[in-house]
N, CA, C, O and the ligand as a Tripos MOL2 file, in Angstrom:
@<TRIPOS>MOLECULE
protein
  225   223    57     0     0
PROTEIN
NO_CHARGES

@<TRIPOS>ATOM
      1 N         117.3560   87.5090   99.1880 N.3       1 MET1
      2 CA        116.3610   88.4930   99.6320 C.3       1 MET1
      3 C         115.2170   87.8330  100.3770 C.2       1 MET1
      4 O         114.7920   88.2770  101.4430 O.2       1 MET1
      5 N         114.7310   86.7480   99.7710 N.am      2 PHE2
      6 CA        113.5760   86.0360  100.4030 C.3       2 PHE2
      7 C         114.0220   85.4600  101.7630 C.2       2 PHE2
      8 O         113.2400   85.4470  102.7140 O.2       2 PHE2
      9 N         115.2410   84.9980  101.8510 N.am      3 ASN3
     10 CA        115.7040   84.4470  103.1320 C.3       3 ASN3
     11 C         115.7630   85.5390  104.2280 C.2       3 ASN3
     12 O         115.4200   85.2880  105.3830 O.2       3 ASN3
     13 N         116.2000   86.7420  103.8410 N.am      4 VAL4
     14 CA        116.3010   87.8240  104.7430 C.3       4 VAL4
     15 C         114.9410   88.1550  105.3090 C.2       4 VAL4
     16 O         114.7630   88.2530  106.5240 O.2       4 VAL4
     17 N         113.9860   88.3250  104.4210 N.am      5 LEU5
     18 CA        112.5930   88.6300  104.8460 C.3       5 LEU5
     19 C         112.0650   87.5510  105.7580 C.2       5 LEU5
     20 O         111.4430   87.8500  106.7770 O.2       5 LEU5
     21 N         112.3000   86.3130  105.4150 N.am      6 LYS6
     22 CA        111.7870   85.1980  106.1940 C.3       6 LYS6
     23 C         112.3350   85.2630  107.6390 C.2       6 LYS6
     24 O         111.6240   85.0110  108.6130 O.2       6 LYS6
     25 N         113.6210   85.6100  107.7250 N.am      7 THR7
     26 CA        114.2410   85.6910  109.0160 C.3       7 THR7
     27 C         113.6200   86.8200  109.8510 C.2       7 THR7
     28 O         113.3880   86.6650  111.0500 O.2       7 THR7
     29 N         113.3590   87.9450  109.2020 N.am      8 LEU8
     30 CA        112.7560   89.0580  109.9200 C.3       8 LEU8
     31 C         111.3910   88.7240  110.4990 C.2       8 LEU8
     32 O         111.0230   89.2290  111.5590 O.2       8 LEU8
     33 N         110.6580   87.8970  109.8260 N.am      9 PHE9
     34 CA        109.3120   87.6400  110.2880 C.3       9 PHE9
     35 C         109.1810   86.3420  111.1320 C.2       9 PHE9
     36 O         108.1010   85.9780  111.5970 O.2       9 PHE9
     37 N         110.3330   85.6760  111.2990 N.am     10 GLU10
     38 CA        110.2900   84.5150  112.2020 C.3      10 GLU10
     39 C         110.3970   84.9630  113.6300 C.2      10 GLU10
     40 O         111.3070   85.7240  113.9600 O.2      10 GLU10
     41 N         109.5020   84.5240  114.4990 N.am     11 ASN11
     42 CA        109.5620   84.9250  115.8780 C.3      11 ASN11
     43 C         110.4230   83.9870  116.7090 C.2      11 ASN11
     44 O         109.9460   83.2930  117.6070 O.2      11 ASN11
     45 N         111.7150   83.9900  116.3760 N.am     12 LYS12
     46 CA        112.6180   83.1780  117.1180 C.3      12 LYS12
     47 C         113.8150   83.9990  117.5800 C.2      12 LYS12
     48 O         114.2500   84.9220  116.8910 O.2      12 LYS12
     49 N         114.3380   83.6560  118.7450 N.am     13 CYS13
     50 CA        115.4850   84.3340  119.3120 C.3      13 CYS13
     51 C         116.6580   84.0260  118.3570 C.2      13 CYS13
     52 O         116.8470   82.8760  117.9610 O.2      13 CYS13
     53 N         117.4450   85.0620  117.9880 N.am     14 PRO14
     54 CA        118.6250   84.8270  117.1530 C.3      14 PRO14
     55 C         119.7390   84.1030  117.8610 C.2      14 PRO14
     56 O         120.6320   83.5600  117.2090 O.2      14 PRO14
     57 N         119.7140   84.0800  119.1510 N.am     15 LEU15
     58 CA        120.7960   83.4560  119.8920 C.3      15 LEU15
     59 C         120.4570   82.0030  120.2690 C.2      15 LEU15
     60 O         121.2150   81.0960  119.9250 O.2      15 LEU15
     61 N         119.3590   81.7700  120.9540 N.am     16 CYS16
     62 CA        119.0330   80.4150  121.4240 C.3      16 CYS16
     63 C         117.9940   79.7330  120.5920 C.2      16 CYS16
     64 O         117.6930   78.5620  120.8250 O.2      16 CYS16
     65 N         117.4130   80.4450  119.5950 N.am     17 ASN17
     66 CA        116.4550   79.8810  118.6810 C.3      17 ASN17
     67 C         115.1450   79.4610  119.3410 C.2      17 ASN17
     68 O         114.3690   78.6870  118.7800 O.2      17 ASN17
     69 N         114.9210   79.9710  120.5070 N.am     18 GLU18
     70 CA        113.6330   79.6980  121.2000 C.3      18 GLU18
     71 C         112.5450   80.5880  120.6110 C.2      18 GLU18
     72 O         112.8150   81.6770  120.1030 O.2      18 GLU18
     73 N         111.3370   80.1100  120.6880 N.am     19 LYS19
     74 CA        110.2430   80.9140  120.2290 C.3      19 LYS19
     75 C         110.0860   82.1480  121.0820 C.2      19 LYS19
     76 O         110.1450   82.0470  122.3070 O.2      19 LYS19
     77 N         109.8880   83.3150  120.4830 N.am     20 LEU20
     78 CA        109.7480   84.5220  121.2740 C.3      20 LEU20
     79 C         108.3110   84.6030  121.8360 C.2      20 LEU20
     80 O         107.3420   84.1530  121.2250 O.2      20 LEU20
     81 N         108.2390   85.2100  123.0470 N.am     21 HIS21
     82 CA        106.9580   85.4500  123.6260 C.3      21 HIS21
     83 C         106.4010   86.7430  123.0450 C.2      21 HIS21
     84 O         107.0770   87.7720  123.0520 O.2      21 HIS21
     85 N         105.1770   86.6940  122.5440 N.am     22 VAL22
     86 CA        104.6030   87.8440  121.9190 C.3      22 VAL22
     87 C         103.5070   88.4080  122.8090 C.2      22 VAL22
     88 O         102.6200   87.7090  123.2970 O.2      22 VAL22
     89 N         103.6300   89.7530  122.9910 N.am     23 HIS23
     90 CA        102.6310   90.4530  123.7830 C.3      23 HIS23
     91 C         102.0920   91.6440  123.0140 C.2      23 HIS23
     92 O         102.8650   92.4800  122.5460 O.2      23 HIS23
     93 N         100.7750   91.7330  122.8770 N.am     24 ASN24
     94 CA        100.1990   92.8730  122.1590 C.3      24 ASN24
     95 C          99.3260   93.6800  123.0700 C.2      24 ASN24
     96 O          98.5040   93.1070  123.7860 O.2      24 ASN24
     97 N          99.4640   94.9840  123.0800 N.am     25 ASP25
     98 CA         98.4760   95.8170  123.7090 C.3      25 ASP25
     99 C          98.1060   97.0030  122.7790 C.2      25 ASP25
    100 O          98.5200   97.0500  121.6210 O.2      25 ASP25
    101 N          97.3580   97.9060  123.2940 N.am     26 ALA26
    102 CA         96.8240   98.9720  122.4150 C.3      26 ALA26
    103 C          97.9430   99.8210  121.8410 C.2      26 ALA26
    104 O          97.8210  100.3300  120.7270 O.2      26 ALA26
    105 N          99.0600   99.9860  122.6040 N.am     27 LEU27
    106 CA        100.0930  100.8830  122.1610 C.3      27 LEU27
    107 C         101.1980  100.1980  121.3740 C.2      27 LEU27
    108 O         101.6740  100.7330  120.3730 O.2      27 LEU27
    109 N         101.6040   99.0310  121.8180 N.am     28 CYS28
    110 CA        102.7390   98.3900  121.1020 C.3      28 CYS28
    111 C         102.6350   96.8600  121.1970 C.2      28 CYS28
    112 O         101.9230   96.2830  122.0190 O.2      28 CYS28
    113 N         103.4230   96.2460  120.2670 N.am     29 ALA29
    114 CA        103.5770   94.7890  120.2150 C.3      29 ALA29
    115 C         104.9930   94.4800  120.6930 C.2      29 ALA29
    116 O         105.9610   95.0750  120.2200 O.2      29 ALA29
    117 N         105.1010   93.5600  121.6210 N.am     30 THR30
    118 CA        106.4030   93.2220  122.1570 C.3      30 THR30
    119 C         106.7000   91.7200  121.8610 C.2      30 THR30
    120 O         105.8480   90.8480  122.0300 O.2      30 THR30
    121 N         107.9410   91.4760  121.4160 N.am     31 LYS31
    122 CA        108.4180   90.1110  121.2720 C.3      31 LYS31
    123 C         109.6810   89.9560  122.0970 C.2      31 LYS31
    124 O         110.6040   90.7640  121.9960 O.2      31 LYS31
    125 N         109.7160   88.9240  122.9050 N.am     32 ALA32
    126 CA        110.8900   88.8290  123.7770 C.3      32 ALA32
    127 C         111.2800   87.3400  123.9640 C.2      32 ALA32
    128 O         110.4320   86.4480  124.0110 O.2      32 ALA32
    129 N         112.5760   87.1310  124.0670 N.am     33 CYS33
    130 CA        113.0690   85.7540  124.4200 C.3      33 CYS33
    131 C         112.8840   85.5520  125.9010 C.2      33 CYS33
    132 O         113.0870   86.4710  126.6950 O.2      33 CYS33
    133 N         112.5180   84.4080  126.2550 N.am     34 SER34
    134 CA        112.3210   84.1050  127.6990 C.3      34 SER34
    135 C         113.6080   84.1650  128.4750 C.2      34 SER34
    136 O         113.5810   84.2630  129.7020 O.2      34 SER34
    137 N         114.7470   84.1070  127.7920 N.am     35 GLN35
    138 CA        116.0030   84.1980  128.5030 C.3      35 GLN35
    139 C         116.6800   85.5460  128.3140 C.2      35 GLN35
    140 O         117.8700   85.7240  128.5710 O.2      35 GLN35
    141 N         115.8180   86.5400  127.8280 N.am     36 CYS36
    142 CA        116.2820   87.9180  127.7540 C.3      36 CYS36
    143 C         117.3950   88.1730  126.7860 C.2      36 CYS36
    144 O         118.1280   89.1490  126.9440 O.2      36 CYS36
    145 N         117.5550   87.3360  125.7900 N.am     37 HIS37
    146 CA        118.5820   87.5780  124.7660 C.3      37 HIS37
    147 C         118.1420   88.6650  123.7660 C.2      37 HIS37
    148 O         118.9670   89.3690  123.1830 O.2      37 HIS37
    149 N         116.9040   88.7700  123.6000 N.am     38 TYR38
    150 CA        116.3630   89.5730  122.4760 C.3      38 TYR38
    151 C         115.0080   90.1400  122.8780 C.2      38 TYR38
    152 O         114.1820   89.4650  123.4930 O.2      38 TYR38
    153 N         114.8090   91.3930  122.5120 N.am     39 LYS39
    154 CA        113.5080   92.0070  122.7730 C.3      39 LYS39
    155 C         113.1880   92.9900  121.6390 C.2      39 LYS39
    156 O         114.0580   93.7270  121.1730 O.2      39 LYS39
    157 N         111.9730   92.9840  121.2250 N.am     40 GLU40
    158 CA        111.5860   93.8440  120.1040 C.3      40 GLU40
    159 C         110.2500   94.4670  120.4540 C.2      40 GLU40
    160 O         109.3210   93.7880  120.8910 O.2      40 GLU40
    161 N         110.1700   95.7910  120.2500 N.am     41 GLU41
    162 CA        108.9390   96.5420  120.4970 C.3      41 GLU41
    163 C         108.5170   97.2310  119.2110 C.2      41 GLU41
    164 O         109.3220   97.9190  118.5830 O.2      41 GLU41
    165 N         107.3110   97.0610  118.8280 N.am     42 SER42
    166 CA        106.7670   97.6800  117.6140 C.3      42 SER42
    167 C         105.6080   98.6120  117.9940 C.2      42 SER42
    168 O         104.6050   98.1660  118.5500 O.2      42 SER42
    169 N         105.7460   99.8440  117.7060 N.am     43 TYR43
    170 CA        104.6560  100.8120  117.9390 C.3      43 TYR43
    171 C         103.9800  101.0890  116.5990 C.2      43 TYR43
    172 O         104.3630  101.9950  115.8590 O.2      43 TYR43
    173 N         102.9890  100.3000  116.3200 N.am     44 GLY44
    174 CA        102.3210  100.3560  115.0070 C.3      44 GLY44
    175 C         101.8300  101.7430  114.6390 C.2      44 GLY44
    176 O         102.0090  102.1740  113.5000 O.2      44 GLY44
    177 N         101.2100  102.4580  115.5830 N.am     45 SER45
    178 CA        100.6380  103.7240  115.2710 C.3      45 SER45
    179 C         101.6770  104.7850  114.9680 C.2      45 SER45
    180 O         101.3900  105.7530  114.2640 O.2      45 SER45
    181 N         102.8640  104.6170  115.4850 N.am     46 LEU46
    182 CA        103.9680  105.5400  115.2490 C.3      46 LEU46
    183 C         104.8560  105.1000  114.1320 C.2      46 LEU46
    184 O         105.6700  105.8880  113.6490 O.2      46 LEU46
    185 N         104.7270  103.8210  113.6820 N.am     47 GLY47
    186 CA        105.6300  103.3140  112.6710 C.3      47 GLY47
    187 C         107.0310  103.0840  113.1930 C.2      47 GLY47
    188 O         107.9990  103.1460  112.4350 O.2      47 GLY47
    189 N         107.1460  102.8180  114.4840 N.am     48 VAL48
    190 CA        108.5020  102.7060  115.1160 C.3      48 VAL48
    191 C         108.7140  101.2580  115.5620 C.2      48 VAL48
    192 O         107.8230  100.6260  116.1300 O.2      48 VAL48
    193 N         109.9120  100.7550  115.2910 N.am     49 ARG49
    194 CA        110.2620   99.4230  115.7610 C.3      49 ARG49
    195 C         111.5920   99.5040  116.5020 C.2      49 ARG49
    196 O         112.5850   99.9830  115.9560 O.2      49 ARG49
    197 N         111.6050   99.0460  117.7120 N.am     50 ILE50
    198 CA        112.8270   99.1450  118.5380 C.3      50 ILE50
    199 C         113.2380   97.6810  118.8290 C.2      50 ILE50
    200 O         112.4460   96.8550  119.2840 O.2      50 ILE50
    201 N         114.5290   97.4190  118.5350 N.am     51 VAL51
    202 CA        115.0500   96.0710  118.7430 C.3      51 VAL51
    203 C         116.1660   96.1380  119.8050 C.2      51 VAL51
    204 O         117.1220   96.8960  119.6430 O.2      51 VAL51
    205 N         116.0540   95.3840  120.8440 N.am     52 TYR52
    206 CA        117.1000   95.2900  121.8020 C.3      52 TYR52
    207 C         117.7390   93.8780  121.6170 C.2      52 TYR52
    208 O         117.2110   92.8570  122.0580 O.2      52 TYR52
    209 N         118.8690   93.9000  120.9580 N.am     53 ASP53
    210 CA        119.5750   92.6360  120.6680 C.3      53 ASP53
    211 C         120.7810   92.5280  121.5630 C.2      53 ASP53
    212 O         121.8020   93.1610  121.2950 O.2      53 ASP53
    213 N         120.6960   91.7520  122.6110 N.am     54 THR54
    214 CA        121.7810   91.6920  123.5820 C.3      54 THR54
    215 C         122.8440   90.7030  123.2040 C.2      54 THR54
    216 O         123.7620   90.4390  123.9800 O.2      54 THR54
    217 N         122.7190   90.1130  121.9320 N.am     55 THR55
    218 CA        123.7730   89.1730  121.4780 C.3      55 THR55
    219 C         124.9620   89.9380  120.9060 C.2      55 THR55
    220 O         125.9890   89.3290  120.6090 O.2      55 THR55
    221 N         124.8500   91.2770  120.7400 N.am     56 LYS56
    222 CA        125.9630   92.0220  120.1120 C.3      56 LYS56
    223 C         126.8250   92.6460  121.2240 C.2      56 LYS56
    224 O         127.8150   93.3170  120.9340 O.2      56 LYS56
    225 ZN        117.2830   83.6170  123.5200 Zn       57 ZN57
@<TRIPOS>BOND
     1     1     2 1
     2     2     3 1
     3     3     4 2
     4     3     5 am
     5     5     6 1
     6     6     7 1
     7     7     8 2
     8     7     9 am
     9     9    10 1
    10    10    11 1
    11    11    12 2
    12    11    13 am
    13    13    14 1
    14    14    15 1
    15    15    16 2
    16    15    17 am
    17    17    18 1
    18    18    19 1
    19    19    20 2
    20    19    21 am
    21    21    22 1
    22    22    23 1
    23    23    24 2
    24    23    25 am
    25    25    26 1
    26    26    27 1
    27    27    28 2
    28    27    29 am
    29    29    30 1
    30    30    31 1
    31    31    32 2
    32    31    33 am
    33    33    34 1
    34    34    35 1
    35    35    36 2
    36    35    37 am
    37    37    38 1
    38    38    39 1
    39    39    40 2
    40    39    41 am
    41    41    42 1
    42    42    43 1
    43    43    44 2
    44    43    45 am
    45    45    46 1
    46    46    47 1
    47    47    48 2
    48    47    49 am
    49    49    50 1
    50    50    51 1
    51    51    52 2
    52    51    53 am
    53    53    54 1
    54    54    55 1
    55    55    56 2
    56    55    57 am
    57    57    58 1
    58    58    59 1
    59    59    60 2
    60    59    61 am
    61    61    62 1
    62    62    63 1
    63    63    64 2
    64    63    65 am
    65    65    66 1
    66    66    67 1
    67    67    68 2
    68    67    69 am
    69    69    70 1
    70    70    71 1
    71    71    72 2
    72    71    73 am
    73    73    74 1
    74    74    75 1
    75    75    76 2
    76    75    77 am
    77    77    78 1
    78    78    79 1
    79    79    80 2
    80    79    81 am
    81    81    82 1
    82    82    83 1
    83    83    84 2
    84    83    85 am
    85    85    86 1
    86    86    87 1
    87    87    88 2
    88    87    89 am
    89    89    90 1
    90    90    91 1
    91    91    92 2
    92    91    93 am
    93    93    94 1
    94    94    95 1
    95    95    96 2
    96    95    97 am
    97    97    98 1
    98    98    99 1
    99    99   100 2
   100    99   101 am
   101   101   102 1
   102   102   103 1
   103   103   104 2
   104   103   105 am
   105   105   106 1
   106   106   107 1
   107   107   108 2
   108   107   109 am
   109   109   110 1
   110   110   111 1
   111   111   112 2
   112   111   113 am
   113   113   114 1
   114   114   115 1
   115   115   116 2
   116   115   117 am
   117   117   118 1
   118   118   119 1
   119   119   120 2
   120   119   121 am
   121   121   122 1
   122   122   123 1
   123   123   124 2
   124   123   125 am
   125   125   126 1
   126   126   127 1
   127   127   128 2
   128   127   129 am
   129   129   130 1
   130   130   131 1
   131   131   132 2
   132   131   133 am
   133   133   134 1
   134   134   135 1
   135   135   136 2
   136   135   137 am
   137   137   138 1
   138   138   139 1
   139   139   140 2
   140   139   141 am
   141   141   142 1
   142   142   143 1
   143   143   144 2
   144   143   145 am
   145   145   146 1
   146   146   147 1
   147   147   148 2
   148   147   149 am
   149   149   150 1
   150   150   151 1
   151   151   152 2
   152   151   153 am
   153   153   154 1
   154   154   155 1
   155   155   156 2
   156   155   157 am
   157   157   158 1
   158   158   159 1
   159   159   160 2
   160   159   161 am
   161   161   162 1
   162   162   163 1
   163   163   164 2
   164   163   165 am
   165   165   166 1
   166   166   167 1
   167   167   168 2
   168   167   169 am
   169   169   170 1
   170   170   171 1
   171   171   172 2
   172   171   173 am
   173   173   174 1
   174   174   175 1
   175   175   176 2
   176   175   177 am
   177   177   178 1
   178   178   179 1
   179   179   180 2
   180   179   181 am
   181   181   182 1
   182   182   183 1
   183   183   184 2
   184   183   185 am
   185   185   186 1
   186   186   187 1
   187   187   188 2
   188   187   189 am
   189   189   190 1
   190   190   191 1
   191   191   192 2
   192   191   193 am
   193   193   194 1
   194   194   195 1
   195   195   196 2
   196   195   197 am
   197   197   198 1
   198   198   199 1
   199   199   200 2
   200   199   201 am
   201   201   202 1
   202   202   203 1
   203   203   204 2
   204   203   205 am
   205   205   206 1
   206   206   207 1
   207   207   208 2
   208   207   209 am
   209   209   210 1
   210   210   211 1
   211   211   212 2
   212   211   213 am
   213   213   214 1
   214   214   215 1
   215   215   216 2
   216   215   217 am
   217   217   218 1
   218   218   219 1
   219   219   220 2
   220   219   221 am
   221   221   222 1
   222   222   223 1
   223   223   224 2
@<TRIPOS>SUBSTRUCTURE
     1 MET1         2 RESIDUE 1 A MET
     2 PHE2         6 RESIDUE 1 A PHE
     3 ASN3        10 RESIDUE 1 A ASN
     4 VAL4        14 RESIDUE 1 A VAL
     5 LEU5        18 RESIDUE 1 A LEU
     6 LYS6        22 RESIDUE 1 A LYS
     7 THR7        26 RESIDUE 1 A THR
     8 LEU8        30 RESIDUE 1 A LEU
     9 PHE9        34 RESIDUE 1 A PHE
    10 GLU10       38 RESIDUE 1 A GLU
    11 ASN11       42 RESIDUE 1 A ASN
    12 LYS12       46 RESIDUE 1 A LYS
    13 CYS13       50 RESIDUE 1 A CYS
    14 PRO14       54 RESIDUE 1 A PRO
    15 LEU15       58 RESIDUE 1 A LEU
    16 CYS16       62 RESIDUE 1 A CYS
    17 ASN17       66 RESIDUE 1 A ASN
    18 GLU18       70 RESIDUE 1 A GLU
    19 LYS19       74 RESIDUE 1 A LYS
    20 LEU20       78 RESIDUE 1 A LEU
    21 HIS21       82 RESIDUE 1 A HIS
    22 VAL22       86 RESIDUE 1 A VAL
    23 HIS23       90 RESIDUE 1 A HIS
    24 ASN24       94 RESIDUE 1 A ASN
    25 ASP25       98 RESIDUE 1 A ASP
    26 ALA26      102 RESIDUE 1 A ALA
    27 LEU27      106 RESIDUE 1 A LEU
    28 CYS28      110 RESIDUE 1 A CYS
    29 ALA29      114 RESIDUE 1 A ALA
    30 THR30      118 RESIDUE 1 A THR
    31 LYS31      122 RESIDUE 1 A LYS
    32 ALA32      126 RESIDUE 1 A ALA
    33 CYS33      130 RESIDUE 1 A CYS
    34 SER34      134 RESIDUE 1 A SER
    35 GLN35      138 RESIDUE 1 A GLN
    36 CYS36      142 RESIDUE 1 A CYS
    37 HIS37      146 RESIDUE 1 A HIS
    38 TYR38      150 RESIDUE 1 A TYR
    39 LYS39      154 RESIDUE 1 A LYS
    40 GLU40      158 RESIDUE 1 A GLU
    41 GLU41      162 RESIDUE 1 A GLU
    42 SER42      166 RESIDUE 1 A SER
    43 TYR43      170 RESIDUE 1 A TYR
    44 GLY44      174 RESIDUE 1 A GLY
    45 SER45      178 RESIDUE 1 A SER
    46 LEU46      182 RESIDUE 1 A LEU
    47 GLY47      186 RESIDUE 1 A GLY
    48 VAL48      190 RESIDUE 1 A VAL
    49 ARG49      194 RESIDUE 1 A ARG
    50 ILE50      198 RESIDUE 1 A ILE
    51 VAL51      202 RESIDUE 1 A VAL
    52 TYR52      206 RESIDUE 1 A TYR
    53 ASP53      210 RESIDUE 1 A ASP
    54 THR54      214 RESIDUE 1 A THR
    55 THR55      218 RESIDUE 1 A THR
    56 LYS56      222 RESIDUE 1 A LYS
    57 ZN57       225 GROUP 0 **** ****
């Protein structure tokens, strides 16, 4: 369980293990791999998290 949580909070691309680029603005927080393998958008005010995982 602890390992799962740790993985969720690590800002690394699941495919190439590169550090994700984090962008925050008023509406959402975005994390993205520089090689477009992975992208995650979090809308804190809505409680919504969208993950685009192109490795699947
Ligand atoms: Zn990547």
